[in-house]
N, CA and C atoms as an extended XYZ file, in Angstrom:
582
Properties=species:S:1:pos:R:3:atomname:S:1:resname:S:1:resid:I:1 pbc="F F F"
N         9.961       15.138        8.632 N   MET     1
C         9.943       14.503        7.325 CA  MET     1
C         8.633       13.732        7.181 C   MET     1
N         7.854       13.922        6.108 N   PRO     2
C         6.583       13.229        5.961 CA  PRO     2
C         6.784       11.736        5.765 C   PRO     2
N         5.799       10.993        6.240 N   GLN     3
C         5.864        9.540        6.095 CA  GLN     3
C         5.633        9.175        4.632 C   GLN     3
N         6.410        8.266        4.120 N   SER     4
C         6.252        7.863        2.730 CA  SER     4
C         4.986        7.043        2.564 C   SER     4
N         4.503        7.014        1.334 N   SER     5
C         3.312        6.206        1.071 CA  SER     5
C         3.632        4.723        1.237 C   SER     5
N         4.935        4.385        1.140 N   ASN     6
C         5.348        3.001        1.377 CA  ASN     6
C         5.005        2.561        2.791 C   ASN     6
N         5.266        3.452        3.796 N   GLY     7
C         4.943        3.127        5.182 CA  GLY     7
C         3.462        2.955        5.386 C   GLY     7
N         2.662        3.804        4.791 N   SER     8
C         1.216        3.684        4.963 CA  SER     8
C         0.682        2.442        4.259 C   SER     8
N         1.271        2.089        3.126 N   ARG     9
C         0.854        0.837        2.453 CA  ARG     9
C         1.189       -0.372        3.329 C   ARG     9
N         2.380       -0.339        3.890 N   ARG    10
C         2.803       -1.436        4.772 CA  ARG    10
C         1.850       -1.543        5.966 C   ARG    10
N         1.530       -0.410        6.577 N   ASP    11
C         0.590       -0.399        7.703 CA  ASP    11
C        -0.783       -0.909        7.293 C   ASP    11
N        -1.229       -0.530        6.104 N   ALA    12
C        -2.537       -0.996        5.619 CA  ALA    12
C        -2.539       -2.509        5.423 C   ALA    12
N        -1.431       -3.043        4.941 N   ILE    13
C        -1.317       -4.498        4.768 CA  ILE    13
C        -1.367       -5.182        6.132 C   ILE    13
N        -0.655       -4.634        7.113 N   ILE    14
C        -0.671       -5.203        8.467 CA  ILE    14
C        -2.077       -5.141        9.045 C   ILE    14
N        -2.785       -4.029        8.832 N   ASP    15
C        -4.169       -3.908        9.316 CA  ASP    15
C        -5.037       -5.034        8.767 C   ASP    15
N        -4.970       -5.229        7.454 N   VAL    16
C        -5.796       -6.254        6.806 CA  VAL    16
C        -5.393       -7.645        7.277 C   VAL    16
N        -4.098       -7.905        7.335 N   ALA    17
C        -3.629       -9.222        7.777 CA  ALA    17
C        -4.071       -9.505        9.206 C   ALA    17
N        -3.936       -8.516       10.084 N   ALA    18
C        -4.345       -8.715       11.476 CA  ALA    18
C        -5.825       -9.050       11.561 C   ALA    18
N        -6.623       -8.342       10.803 N   GLN    19
C        -8.060       -8.606       10.815 CA  GLN    19
C        -8.366      -10.010       10.292 C   GLN    19
N        -7.765      -10.383        9.189 N   ARG    20
C        -8.023      -11.709        8.608 CA  ARG    20
C        -7.473      -12.825        9.499 C   ARG    20
N        -6.246      -12.666       10.032 N   PHE    21
C        -5.680      -13.684       10.922 CA  PHE    21
C        -6.530      -13.836       12.181 C   PHE    21
N        -7.015      -12.733       12.725 N   ALA    22
C        -7.824      -12.787       13.950 CA  ALA    22
C        -9.120      -13.552       13.710 C   ALA    22
N        -9.721      -13.358       12.566 N   LEU    23
C       -11.007      -14.005       12.287 CA  LEU    23
C       -10.872      -15.435       11.770 C   LEU    23
N        -9.861      -15.679       10.931 N   GLU    24
C        -9.772      -16.964       10.235 CA  GLU    24
C        -8.549      -17.794       10.610 C   GLU    24
N        -7.645      -17.216       11.376 N   GLY    25
C        -6.423      -17.927       11.733 CA  GLY    25
C        -5.379      -17.807       10.639 C   GLY    25
N        -4.131      -17.955       11.031 N   PHE    26
C        -3.005      -17.822       10.114 CA  PHE    26
C        -3.135      -18.777        8.934 C   PHE    26
N        -3.481      -20.034        9.210 N   HIS    27
C        -3.540      -21.044        8.154 CA  HIS    27
C        -4.811      -20.949        7.320 C   HIS    27
N        -5.789      -20.176        7.771 N   GLY    28
C        -7.036      -20.016        7.027 CA  GLY    28
C        -7.000      -18.904        5.997 C   GLY    28
N        -5.879      -18.196        5.927 N   VAL    29
C        -5.766      -17.034        5.051 CA  VAL    29
C        -4.499      -17.164        4.214 C   VAL    29
N        -4.608      -16.873        2.934 N   SER    30
C        -3.438      -16.887        2.063 CA  SER    30
C        -2.979      -15.457        1.788 C   SER    30
N        -1.792      -15.329        1.270 N   MET    31
C        -1.304      -14.007        0.867 CA  MET    31
C        -2.224      -13.438       -0.224 C   MET    31
N        -2.750      -14.290       -1.068 N   ARG    32
C        -3.689      -13.845       -2.108 CA  ARG    32
C        -4.940      -13.254       -1.460 C   ARG    32
N        -5.447      -13.904       -0.399 N   ASP    33
C        -6.621      -13.376        0.322 CA  ASP    33
C        -6.334      -11.998        0.915 C   ASP    33
N        -5.160      -11.852        1.496 N   ILE    34
C        -4.785      -10.566        2.099 CA  ILE    34
C        -4.646       -9.500        1.021 C   ILE    34
N        -4.006       -9.860       -0.096 N   ALA    35
C        -3.846       -8.903       -1.197 CA  ALA    35
C        -5.213       -8.459       -1.712 C   ALA    35
N        -6.119       -9.396       -1.883 N   LYS    36
C        -7.456       -9.064       -2.383 CA  LYS    36
C        -8.187       -8.151       -1.394 C   LYS    36
N        -8.106       -8.465       -0.105 N   SER    37
C        -8.748       -7.632        0.919 CA  SER    37
C        -8.128       -6.237        0.989 C   SER    37
N        -6.877       -6.128        0.575 N   ASN    38
C        -6.155       -4.861        0.607 CA  ASN    38
C        -6.219       -4.138       -0.746 C   ASN    38
N        -6.942       -4.708       -1.695 N   SER    39
C        -7.040       -4.151       -3.059 CA  SER    39
C        -5.659       -3.942       -3.671 C   SER    39
N        -4.824       -4.952       -3.490 N   SER    40
C        -3.485       -4.891       -4.074 CA  SER    40
C        -3.162       -6.255       -4.676 C   SER    40
N        -1.944       -6.397       -5.130 N   SER    41
C        -1.513       -7.665       -5.708 CA  SER    41
C        -0.647       -8.430       -4.712 C   SER    41
N        -0.510       -9.725       -4.965 N   VAL    42
C         0.375      -10.540       -4.134 CA  VAL    42
C         1.803      -10.019       -4.254 C   VAL    42
N         2.192       -9.603       -5.448 N   ALA    43
C         3.539       -9.059       -5.647 CA  ALA    43
C         3.758       -7.818       -4.773 C   ALA    43
N         2.731       -6.989       -4.638 N   ALA    44
C         2.848       -5.794       -3.788 CA  ALA    44
C         3.081       -6.192       -2.333 C   ALA    44
N         2.414       -7.273       -1.875 N   LEU    45
C         2.629       -7.741       -0.504 CA  LEU    45
C         4.077       -8.184       -0.312 C   LEU    45
N         4.592       -8.908       -1.313 N   TYR    46
C         5.967       -9.400       -1.206 CA  TYR    46
C         7.002       -8.290       -1.355 C   TYR    46
N         6.590       -7.118       -1.801 N   ASN    47
C         7.496       -5.956       -1.789 CA  ASN    47
C         7.726       -5.474       -0.362 C   ASN    47
N         6.774       -5.763        0.525 N   HIS    48
C         6.852       -5.301        1.917 CA  HIS    48
C         7.209       -6.407        2.906 C   HIS    48
N         6.861       -7.652        2.575 N   PHE    49
C         7.063       -8.778        3.492 CA  PHE    49
C         7.631       -9.966        2.718 C   PHE    49
N         8.621      -10.627        3.315 N   ASP    50
C         9.265      -11.761        2.651 CA  ASP    50
C         8.375      -12.996        2.587 C   ASP    50
N         7.461      -13.113        3.546 N   SER    51
C         6.613      -14.307        3.626 CA  SER    51
C         5.392      -13.997        4.488 C   SER    51
N         4.489      -14.939        4.530 N   LYS    52
C         3.321      -14.774        5.408 CA  LYS    52
C         3.754      -14.792        6.868 C   LYS    52
N         4.778      -15.564        7.196 N   ASP    53
C         5.320      -15.550        8.559 CA  ASP    53
C         5.889      -14.175        8.904 C   ASP    53
N         6.565      -13.561        7.958 N   ASP    54
C         7.107      -12.220        8.171 CA  ASP    54
C         5.968      -11.224        8.428 C   ASP    54
N         4.863      -11.416        7.761 N   LEU    55
C         3.692      -10.565        7.975 CA  LEU    55
C         3.098      -10.803        9.366 C   LEU    55
N         3.017      -12.063        9.794 N   LEU    56
C         2.534      -12.360       11.149 CA  LEU    56
C         3.472      -11.767       12.197 C   LEU    56
N         4.764      -11.790       11.932 N   LEU    57
C         5.736      -11.182       12.839 CA  LEU    57
C         5.455       -9.676       12.973 C   LEU    57
N         5.156       -9.018       11.872 N   ALA    58
C         4.846       -7.581       11.910 CA  ALA    58
C         3.569       -7.322       12.695 C   ALA    58
N         2.580       -8.189       12.546 N   VAL    59
C         1.328       -8.066       13.301 CA  VAL    59
C         1.617       -8.186       14.801 C   VAL    59
N         2.371       -9.217       15.183 N   GLY    60
C         2.703       -9.425       16.590 CA  GLY    60
C         3.569       -8.319       17.162 C   GLY    60
N         4.531       -7.850       16.370 N   ASN    61
C         5.399       -6.766       16.834 CA  ASN    61
C         4.618       -5.481       17.066 C   ASN    61
N         3.589       -5.266       16.274 N   ARG    62
C         2.756       -4.071       16.483 CA  ARG    62
C         2.105       -4.136       17.864 C   ARG    62
N         1.566       -5.311       18.224 N   PHE    63
C         0.944       -5.458       19.542 CA  PHE    63
C         1.975       -5.295       20.653 C   PHE    63
N         3.040       -6.080       20.600 N   PHE    64
C         4.026       -6.050       21.686 CA  PHE    64
C         4.718       -4.693       21.796 C   PHE    64
N         4.913       -4.010       20.671 N   GLY    65
C         5.524       -2.692       20.700 CA  GLY    65
C         4.704       -1.690       21.498 C   GLY    65
N         3.398       -1.833       21.448 N   ALA    66
C         2.517       -0.955       22.230 CA  ALA    66
C         2.340       -1.466       23.658 C   ALA    66
N         2.323       -2.773       23.828 N   PHE    67
C         1.966       -3.377       25.108 CA  PHE    67
C         3.103       -3.393       26.127 C   PHE    67
N         4.276       -3.834       25.729 N   ILE    68
C         5.358       -4.058       26.692 CA  ILE    68
C         5.732       -2.793       27.462 C   ILE    68
N         5.910       -1.647       26.812 N   PRO    69
C         6.268       -0.453       27.602 CA  PRO    69
C         5.191       -0.071       28.626 C   PRO    69
N         3.929       -0.208       28.259 N   ARG    70
C         2.848        0.152       29.183 CA  ARG    70
C         2.737       -0.870       30.312 C   ARG    70
N         2.965       -2.146       30.003 N   LEU    71
C         2.928       -3.178       31.038 CA  LEU    71
C         4.039       -2.932       32.056 C   LEU    71
N         5.232       -2.633       31.566 N   LYS    72
C         6.365       -2.371       32.463 CA  LYS    72
C         6.109       -1.131       33.309 C   LYS    72
N         5.508       -0.114       32.726 N   GLN    73
C         5.195        1.104       33.477 CA  GLN    73
C         4.220        0.800       34.611 C   GLN    73
N         3.190       -0.001       34.327 N   ALA    74
C         2.234       -0.375       35.372 CA  ALA    74
C         2.908       -1.233       36.434 C   ALA    74
N         3.766       -2.150       36.009 N   ALA    75
C         4.462       -3.041       36.945 CA  ALA    75
C         5.411       -2.273       37.855 C   ALA    75
N         5.987       -1.205       37.352 N   ASP    76
C         6.949       -0.423       38.124 CA  ASP    76
C         6.302        0.754       38.844 C   ASP    76
N         4.976        0.832       38.800 N   GLY    77
C         4.260        1.932       39.438 CA  GLY    77
C         4.308        1.851       40.954 C   GLY    77
N         3.558        2.735       41.583 N   THR    78
C         3.531        2.771       43.044 CA  THR    78
C         2.479        1.814       43.577 C   THR    78
N         2.593        1.517       44.833 N   GLY    79
C         1.627        0.652       45.492 CA  GLY    79
C         2.160       -0.743       45.719 C   GLY    79
N         1.338       -1.515       46.411 N   ASP    80
C         1.738       -2.887       46.702 CA  ASP    80
C         1.580       -3.758       45.450 C   ASP    80
N         1.953       -5.018       45.575 N   GLY    81
C         1.909       -5.932       44.445 CA  GLY    81
C         0.523       -6.071       43.846 C   GLY    81
N        -0.502       -6.189       44.685 N   LEU    82
C        -1.860       -6.356       44.168 CA  LEU    82
C        -2.312       -5.112       43.405 C   LEU    82
N        -1.998       -3.948       43.909 N   THR    83
C        -2.353       -2.702       43.229 CA  THR    83
C        -1.714       -2.641       41.848 C   THR    83
N        -0.449       -3.018       41.784 N   ARG    84
C         0.251       -2.992       40.497 CA  ARG    84
C        -0.262       -4.084       39.561 C   ARG    84
N        -0.618       -5.259       40.111 N   LEU    85
C        -1.197       -6.322       39.280 CA  LEU    85
C        -2.513       -5.851       38.648 C   LEU    85
N        -3.330       -5.168       39.420 N   LEU    86
C        -4.598       -4.680       38.892 CA  LEU    86
C        -4.364       -3.594       37.838 C   LEU    86
N        -3.341       -2.762       38.032 N   ALA    87
C        -2.986       -1.769       37.010 CA  ALA    87
C        -2.517       -2.469       35.728 C   ALA    87
N        -1.770       -3.551       35.879 N   MET    88
C        -1.313       -4.321       34.725 CA  MET    88
C        -2.494       -4.959       33.997 C   MET    88
N        -3.476       -5.405       34.743 N   LEU    89
C        -4.670       -5.980       34.147 CA  LEU    89
C        -5.426       -4.929       33.331 C   LEU    89
N        -5.551       -3.711       33.894 N   ARG    90
C        -6.218       -2.629       33.155 CA  ARG    90
C        -5.463       -2.288       31.873 C   ARG    90
N        -4.133       -2.205       31.967 N   VAL    91
C        -3.318       -1.925       30.783 CA  VAL    91
C        -3.501       -3.032       29.749 C   VAL    91
N        -3.511       -4.270       30.196 N   SER    92
C        -3.684       -5.398       29.278 CA  SER    92
C        -5.003       -5.296       28.542 C   SER    92
N        -6.039       -4.928       29.249 N   SER    93
C        -7.345       -4.787       28.623 CA  SER    93
C        -7.373       -3.611       27.650 C   SER    93
N        -6.832       -2.471       28.065 N   LEU    94
C        -6.839       -1.282       27.199 CA  LEU    94
C        -6.037       -1.499       25.923 C   LEU    94
N        -4.822       -2.019       26.056 N   VAL    95
C        -4.004       -2.258       24.873 CA  VAL    95
C        -4.601       -3.394       24.050 C   VAL    95
N        -5.158       -4.393       24.721 N   GLY    96
C        -5.820       -5.481       24.005 CA  GLY    96
C        -6.990       -4.990       23.176 C   GLY    96
N        -7.767       -4.071       23.723 N   GLN    97
C        -8.881       -3.493       22.956 CA  GLN    97
C        -8.366       -2.668       21.779 C   GLN    97
N        -7.311       -1.888       22.009 N   ALA    98
C        -6.759       -1.027       20.959 CA  ALA    98
C        -6.107       -1.840       19.833 C   ALA    98
N        -5.548       -2.987       20.189 N   PHE    99
C        -4.867       -3.850       19.228 CA  PHE    99
C        -5.501       -5.239       19.242 C   PHE    99
N        -6.808       -5.250       19.216 N   LYS   100
C        -7.595       -6.485       19.335 CA  LYS   100
C        -7.210       -7.514       18.270 C   LYS   100
N        -7.205       -7.107       17.017 N   ASN   101
C        -6.905       -8.066       15.948 CA  ASN   101
C        -5.484       -8.595       16.046 C   ASN   101
N        -4.550       -7.734       16.417 N   GLU   102
C        -3.169       -8.179       16.550 CA  GLU   102
C        -3.035       -9.203       17.679 C   GLU   102
N        -3.658       -8.928       18.824 N   LEU   103
C        -3.582       -9.861       19.953 CA  LEU   103
C        -4.260      -11.181       19.626 C   LEU   103
N        -5.437      -11.113       19.015 N   LEU   104
C        -6.133      -12.353       18.659 CA  LEU   104
C        -5.354      -13.146       17.614 C   LEU   104
N        -4.682      -12.450       16.699 N   SER   105
C        -3.879      -13.141       15.677 CA  SER   105
C        -2.776      -13.974       16.306 C   SER   105
N        -2.061      -13.380       17.246 N   ILE   106
C        -0.951      -14.126       17.847 CA  ILE   106
C        -1.439      -15.132       18.881 C   ILE   106
N        -2.606      -14.898       19.464 N   SER   107
C        -3.162      -15.855       20.425 CA  SER   107
C        -3.710      -17.085       19.718 C   SER   107
N        -4.365      -16.873       18.587 N   ARG   108
C        -4.958      -17.982       17.832 CA  ARG   108
C        -3.914      -18.951       17.325 C   ARG   108
N        -2.766      -18.432       16.959 N   ASP   109
C        -1.773      -19.257       16.284 CA  ASP   109
C        -0.495      -19.429       17.090 C   ASP   109
N        -0.645      -19.551       18.404 N   SER   110
C         0.525      -19.665       19.272 CA  SER   110
C         1.345      -20.922       18.975 C   SER   110
N         0.697      -21.989       18.588 N   ARG   111
C         1.439      -23.214       18.282 CA  ARG   111
C         2.325      -23.028       17.048 C   ARG   111
N         1.744      -22.422       16.013 N   HIS   112
C         2.536      -22.142       14.807 CA  HIS   112
C         3.703      -21.215       15.144 C   HIS   112
N         3.438      -20.219       15.941 N   ILE   113
C         4.481      -19.263       16.330 CA  ILE   113
C         5.608      -19.987       17.070 C   ILE   113
N         5.239      -20.881       17.980 N   ALA   114
C         6.244      -21.605       18.765 CA  ALA   114
C         7.112      -22.518       17.897 C   ALA   114
N         6.568      -22.986       16.780 N   MET   115
C         7.284      -23.946       15.934 CA  MET   115
C         8.015      -23.302       14.753 C   MET   115
N         7.926      -21.986       14.608 N   THR   116
C         8.484      -21.322       13.430 CA  THR   116
C         9.635      -20.407       13.842 C   THR   116
N        10.872      -20.756       13.470 N   PRO   117
C        12.042      -19.985       13.914 CA  PRO   117
C        11.975      -18.483       13.605 C   PRO   117
N        11.449      -18.096       12.465 N   VAL   118
C        11.409      -16.673       12.124 CA  VAL   118
C        10.504      -15.889       13.088 C   VAL   118
N         9.622      -16.582       13.783 N   LEU   119
C         8.693      -15.940       14.715 CA  LEU   119
C         9.205      -15.952       16.158 C   LEU   119
N        10.441      -16.387       16.354 N   ALA   120
C        11.028      -16.441       17.695 CA  ALA   120
C        10.966      -15.101       18.436 C   ALA   120
N        11.067      -13.952       17.757 N   PRO   121
C        10.941      -12.688       18.500 CA  PRO   121
C         9.589      -12.540       19.212 C   PRO   121
N         8.545      -13.142       18.670 N   LEU   122
C         7.242      -13.075       19.338 CA  LEU   122
C         7.247      -13.906       20.616 C   LEU   122
N         7.920      -15.040       20.587 N   ILE   123
C         8.056      -15.869       21.792 CA  ILE   123
C         8.855      -15.101       22.837 C   ILE   123
N         9.935      -14.437       22.403 N   ALA   124
C        10.756      -13.660       23.338 CA  ALA   124
C         9.942      -12.514       23.947 C   ALA   124
N         9.113      -11.865       23.152 N   SER   125
C         8.270      -10.775       23.674 CA  SER   125
C         7.251      -11.315       24.665 C   SER   125
N         6.653      -12.449       24.348 N   ARG   126
C         5.688      -13.058       25.268 CA  ARG   126
C         6.363      -13.420       26.583 C   ARG   126
N         7.550      -14.001       26.503 N   GLU   127
C         8.280      -14.383       27.713 CA  GLU   127
C         8.664      -13.156       28.537 C   GLU   127
N         8.990      -12.057       27.873 N   ALA   128
C         9.297      -10.820       28.599 CA  ALA   128
C         8.074      -10.364       29.393 C   ALA   128
N         6.892      -10.495       28.793 N   CYS   129
C         5.649      -10.131       29.497 CA  CYS   129
C         5.405      -11.060       30.677 C   CYS   129
N         5.574      -12.347       30.466 N   VAL   130
C         5.369      -13.322       31.540 CA  VAL   130
C         6.313      -13.029       32.699 C   VAL   130
N         7.555      -12.674       32.399 N   THR   131
C         8.530      -12.358       33.442 CA  THR   131
C         8.075      -11.172       34.282 C   THR   131
N         7.518      -10.145       33.635 N   VAL   132
C         7.035       -8.968       34.364 CA  VAL   132
C         5.867       -9.361       35.268 C   VAL   132
N         4.899      -10.102       34.735 N   TRP   133
C         3.758      -10.544       35.547 CA  TRP   133
C         4.225      -11.390       36.726 C   TRP   133
N         5.111      -12.329       36.452 N   ASP   134
C         5.607      -13.230       37.499 CA  ASP   134
C         6.330      -12.447       38.601 C   ASP   134
N         7.130      -11.464       38.199 N   ARG   135
C         7.859      -10.644       39.172 CA  ARG   135
C         6.890       -9.922       40.103 C   ARG   135
N         5.862       -9.308       39.534 N   VAL   136
C         4.930       -8.531       40.361 CA  VAL   136
C         4.072       -9.458       41.219 C   VAL   136
N         3.696      -10.619       40.714 N   LEU   137
C         2.979      -11.593       41.552 CA  LEU   137
C         3.824      -11.980       42.759 C   LEU   137
N         5.097      -12.254       42.525 N   HIS   138
C         5.981      -12.622       43.647 CA  HIS   138
C         6.199      -11.456       44.602 C   HIS   138
N         6.308      -10.252       44.078 N   GLN   139
C         6.433       -9.086       44.953 CA  GLN   139
C         5.183       -8.915       45.810 C   GLN   139
N         4.028       -9.187       45.224 N   GLY   140
C         2.783       -9.129       45.991 CA  GLY   140
C         2.748      -10.180       47.087 C   GLY   140
N         3.252      -11.371       46.800 N   MET   141
C         3.317      -12.405       47.833 CA  MET   141
C         4.289      -11.979       48.933 C   MET   141
N         5.413      -11.369       48.515 N   ASP   142
C         6.417      -10.930       49.497 CA  ASP   142
C         5.906       -9.790       50.376 C   ASP   142
N         5.134       -8.849       49.800 N   ASP   143
C         4.661       -7.712       50.604 CA  ASP   143
C         3.346       -8.001       51.330 C   ASP   143
N         2.794       -9.200       51.098 N   GLY   144
C         1.583       -9.610       51.806 CA  GLY   144
C         0.278       -9.148       51.179 C   GLY   144
N         0.333       -8.436       50.059 N   SER   145
C        -0.904       -7.988       49.413 CA  SER   145
C        -1.531       -9.078       48.563 C   SER   145
N        -0.746      -10.098       48.238 N   VAL   146
C        -1.210      -11.243       47.449 CA  VAL   146
C        -0.991      -12.492       48.287 C   VAL   146
N        -1.960      -13.389       48.218 N   ARG   147
C        -1.894      -14.645       48.972 CA  ARG   147
C        -0.616      -15.402       48.641 C   ARG   147
N         0.046      -15.901       49.648 N   SER   148
C         1.290      -16.643       49.432 CA  SER   148
C         0.992      -18.034       48.882 C   SER   148
N         1.994      -18.608       48.258 N   GLY   149
C         1.895      -19.972       47.766 CA  GLY   149
C         1.091      -20.140       46.488 C   GLY   149
N         0.843      -19.061       45.770 N   LEU   150
C         0.070      -19.163       44.531 CA  LEU   150
C         0.849      -19.903       43.448 C   LEU   150
N         0.131      -20.614       42.623 N   ASP   151
C         0.703      -21.207       41.413 CA  ASP   151
C         0.699      -20.089       40.369 C   ASP   151
N         1.828      -19.386       40.235 N   THR   152
C         1.861      -18.210       39.356 CA  THR   152
C         1.589      -18.582       37.898 C   THR   152
N         2.050      -19.745       37.463 N   ASP   153
C         1.761      -20.167       36.088 CA  ASP   153
C         0.253      -20.303       35.879 C   ASP   153
N        -0.427      -20.871       36.860 N   GLY   154
C        -1.880      -21.028       36.770 CA  GLY   154
C        -2.606      -19.687       36.768 C   GLY   154
N        -2.160      -18.780       37.627 N   VAL   155
C        -2.765      -17.448       37.673 CA  VAL   155
C        -2.587      -16.751       36.336 C   VAL   155
N        -1.385      -16.812       35.778 N   LEU   156
C        -1.116      -16.152       34.509 CA  LEU   156
C        -1.907      -16.778       33.375 C   LEU   156
N        -2.051      -18.080       33.384 N   TRP   157
C        -2.857      -18.744       32.352 CA  TRP   157
C        -4.299      -18.230       32.411 C   TRP   157
N        -4.846      -18.116       33.612 N   ILE   158
C        -6.219      -17.614       33.773 CA  ILE   158
C        -6.312      -16.169       33.275 C   ILE   158
N        -5.370      -15.335       33.662 N   VAL   159
C        -5.385      -13.929       33.252 CA  VAL   159
C        -5.321      -13.810       31.731 C   VAL   159
N        -4.352      -14.476       31.109 N   PHE   160
C        -4.178      -14.370       29.659 CA  PHE   160
C        -5.389      -14.936       28.916 C   PHE   160
N        -5.907      -16.061       29.392 N   SER   161
C        -7.077      -16.665       28.747 CA  SER   161
C        -8.293      -15.762       28.870 C   SER   161
N        -8.477      -15.168       30.042 N   ALA   162
C        -9.640      -14.296       30.253 CA  ALA   162
C        -9.554      -13.046       29.387 C   ALA   162
N        -8.394      -12.433       29.307 N   ILE   163
C        -8.250      -11.219       28.486 CA  ILE   163
C        -8.488      -11.552       27.020 C   ILE   163
N        -7.909      -12.634       26.550 N   THR   164
C        -8.127      -13.039       25.166 CA  THR   164
C        -9.599      -13.360       24.933 C   THR   164
N       -10.231      -14.058       25.871 N   GLY   165
C       -11.641      -14.403       25.734 CA  GLY   165
C       -12.544      -13.187       25.680 C   GLY   165
N       -12.204      -12.146       26.426 N   ILE   166
C       -12.995      -10.916       26.415 CA  ILE   166
C       -12.962      -10.280       25.028 C   ILE   166
N       -11.869      -10.482       24.297 N   LEU   167
C       -11.693       -9.836       22.997 CA  LEU   167
C       -12.269      -10.621       21.827 C   LEU   167
N       -12.695      -11.857       22.057 N   VAL   168
C       -13.204      -12.691       20.977 CA  VAL   168
C       -14.403      -12.004       20.321 C   VAL   168
N       -14.459      -12.020       18.980 N   PRO   169
C       -15.592      -11.388       18.296 CA  PRO   169
C       -16.930      -11.908       18.827 C   PRO   169
N       -17.854      -10.989       19.019 N   GLY   170
C       -19.172      -11.333       19.539 CA  GLY   170
C       -19.315      -11.057       21.020 C   GLY   170
N       -18.190      -10.955       21.731 N   VAL   171
C       -18.233      -10.695       23.165 CA  VAL   171
C       -18.367       -9.202       23.444 C   VAL   171
N       -18.067       -8.359       22.412 N   ASP   172
C       -18.087       -6.921       22.636 CA  ASP   172
C       -19.492       -6.348       22.768 C   ASP   172
N       -20.526       -7.150       22.585 N   ASP   173
C       -21.901       -6.673       22.728 CA  ASP   173
C       -22.485       -7.028       24.085 C   ASP   173
N       -21.663       -7.259       25.074 N   VAL   174
C       -22.147       -7.656       26.390 CA  VAL   174
C       -22.629       -6.449       27.170 C   VAL   174
N       -23.589       -6.675       28.046 N   SER   175
C       -24.131       -5.573       28.849 CA  SER   175
C       -23.447       -5.477       30.203 C   SER   175
N       -22.552       -6.390       30.499 N   HIS   176
C       -21.836       -6.347       31.772 CA  HIS   176
C       -20.383       -5.936       31.514 C   HIS   176
N       -19.628       -5.835       32.563 N   ASP   177
C       -18.237       -5.403       32.486 CA  ASP   177
C       -17.331       -6.601       32.741 C   ASP   177
N       -16.898       -7.315       31.679 N   PRO   178
C       -16.084       -8.513       31.905 CA  PRO   178
C       -14.761       -8.218       32.596 C   PRO   178
N       -14.138       -7.082       32.293 N   LEU   179
C       -12.892       -6.749       32.969 CA  LEU   179
C       -13.139       -6.500       34.448 C   LEU   179
N       -14.232       -5.822       34.763 N   GLY   180
C       -14.577       -5.594       36.168 CA  GLY   180
C       -14.808       -6.902       36.905 C   GLY   180
N       -15.508       -7.845       36.253 N   CYS   181
C       -15.739       -9.161       36.870 CA  CYS   181
C       -14.420       -9.893       37.095 C   CYS   181
N       -13.544       -9.862       36.090 N   LEU   182
C       -12.241      -10.526       36.225 CA  LEU   182
C       -11.427       -9.879       37.340 C   LEU   182
N       -11.429       -8.547       37.389 N   THR   183
C       -10.703       -7.826       38.439 CA  THR   183
C       -11.229       -8.216       39.814 C   THR   183
N       -12.548       -8.258       39.972 N   ASP   184
C       -13.140       -8.647       41.260 CA  ASP   184
C       -12.749      -10.072       41.647 C   ASP   184
N       -12.845      -10.992       40.681 N   LEU   185
C       -12.488      -12.385       40.969 CA  LEU   185
C       -11.022      -12.511       41.350 C   LEU   185
N       -10.163      -11.854       40.584 N   LEU   186
C        -8.741      -11.932       40.888 CA  LEU   186
C        -8.418      -11.277       42.224 C   LEU   186
N        -9.026      -10.122       42.473 N   THR   187
C        -8.743       -9.422       43.725 CA  THR   187
C        -9.079      -10.307       44.911 C   THR   187
N       -10.250      -10.908       44.876 N   GLU   188
C       -10.644      -11.766       45.994 CA  GLU   188
C        -9.811      -13.047       46.051 C   GLU   188
N        -9.482      -13.588       44.895 N   GLY   189
C        -8.688      -14.824       44.869 CA  GLY   189
C        -7.233      -14.606       45.220 C   GLY   189
N        -6.742      -13.415       44.965 N   LEU   190
C        -5.314      -13.147       45.215 CA  LEU   190
C        -5.051      -12.625       46.623 C   LEU   190
N        -6.071      -12.044       47.243 N   ARG   191
C        -5.878      -11.488       48.596 CA  ARG   191
C        -5.514      -12.587       49.577 C   ARG   191
N        -4.684      -12.258       50.552 N   PRO   192
C        -4.365      -13.254       51.579 CA  PRO   192
C        -5.637      -13.652       52.346 C   PRO   192
N        -5.687      -14.896       52.723 N   ARG   193
C        -6.828      -15.385       53.505 CA  ARG   193
C        -6.766      -14.803       54.912 C   ARG   193
N        -7.932      -14.416       55.418 N   VAL   194
C        -7.985      -13.812       56.761 CA  VAL   194
C        -8.186      -14.883       57.799 C   VAL   194
């Protein structure tokens, strides 16, 4: 069955919103701004989304819908904990690049997301990701491929901050490999001390 033009319009609105939210933040953009960028009316936006929060939820769901299955696949792959952590890092970078605006949108406005009940599914998706990372970090500590006694919250904060930082506009013109540098730093920092 062919996709209706309604679905493509909805997707186009999400594309524009993700781009505007990523660059200007949720509070820096109005529904009127999104409608104008989409060459449509505010009424047309409200035909697809109940509110600007509902639109941000769609932006975040697009990212998590692509990311969570691939993250879980990498986490459940073969190899020791460190090998799987590095696979998860690669997946995070690849999906982050593919859904850059969506990831930056939800990263920029995490405080608003945390305080807005309609956006609770995004918090639940984020927590599901954190649980997967935490599980594999602990498995790595248990199998000896990752240094024991790590502050997993601290490691995850560094990983998430670094991936988001790599995606910030203007960083894509670098002549070095930021993911490779992060992988090297993490690999050496996570390995057990000899």
